[in-house]
C-alpha angles and dihedrals in degrees: 000000000000110000117200117235114239103173122117132197117225106183103303094340118102108203127191128171136198129185126215131191090224140095117273093247091058093050090045089056090053088058099042113025108092093216090054096041087053088066095063113008110010143280122280135203137195141064104316110209136120110287093019128113122229130188116240125192114219097214094174092057127085110273091012092250125197119232136184118248125185120216103226096176135001119186106164125246099001113046140026121176119191137178133193138168134210140154089294095057139261122331120206116185136179123194113192127182130198127178129205122175094338095313117112124200121204115206110194117192127183111194102216124202088216138352100239094102098040091108089067100032097050097055089047093057092043087056094048094047091048087050087055090052091047092049091051093047094044089241128142116277115262121251114246089216088070089060106040129080090000093071098038095095093051091060098038091053089064095059 
């Protein structure tokens, strides 16, 4: 498989979109229900509310680590803003949904602090969003090796 990169860099914002033939509430559940997030990203636990921190398991990553994510905003079924921090820095993400005639678009934005790592970050999000699509369509999960390093140049060229 040779997935095509779709992400675009606007200043320090990395933006990727996916479109679903499904109502907004159903796509929202794929982003927020821990049983459904477990299918493509990982399960989460905790008291999910704005200003609260939940624990998310990164099941696609080596060792399947758990990480803390803070819910910065939650406006069902249209917007979810999350932040997390690790040894690589702070991650600020916005997931926005819009529905027209039964088709829902997800606009995923990671607000980067700089663009130097976009060649690694972009392919990762392409992989995860394609995993979301696969989970919703009952298809096999994509293989990360099809995304990185093949997509690295696409993202670095936008810096």
